[in-house]
C-alpha positions, 0 to 999 in steps of 0.5 A: 322430361321427354323420352330420348332413347339412347339407341337413336341419333338426333337432328337439330330440327328435332328428328330422330334417326335409326340407322340400319344396314345403310338405311335410316328410318326417321321421325320427329322426337317426343319433344317436337310432338309435345311442342306442336300439340295435337297433330291433325295432318301430315304431308309426307315426302315422295317415295323416290325423292332425292333430298339433301340434309336440311331440305324440306321433306314434308309438313306437319300441321297441328292445332297450334302451328304448321311446321316444315319437316326437314331431311335429317341427312341426304339420301333417297326416300325409299318408303313413307309411312302412309298410315300417317295420312289417315292417322296423323295422331300416331306422331303424338301417340307413338313418335318413336314407333308407329309414328315414323315418317320415312325410310331413306337410303343414306346418300352421304355416310359422313353426314351420319357423324353430324347427327347428335347423340341422345346426350347431345340432344338432351343438352339442345332441348334443356 
């Protein structure tokens, strides 16, 4: 079974979200990277970009498929993990740590409530 940390929230498109001081750091879950296989390329969202919940906010390319990355909530991208440009495999090796994708300012606090708990996410991927 994939690791699903209890201290994170989850999006239905297999993103994890860590909320700190009105900001969210997000990435893809261990389950998502397992399904994708070896990741060979990541197109990151743009810093300063305003995104809405569910908007495409990047692309992940693996040996199996090309997948769109979706914004887990609405907000402004304030930082992206540029290490992924040179080392996309960090998404496979450390999806909840060094493999984070971006940091956003939360645009709509109410959307945080729509994110899944670890238990709800476990049910989703059964």
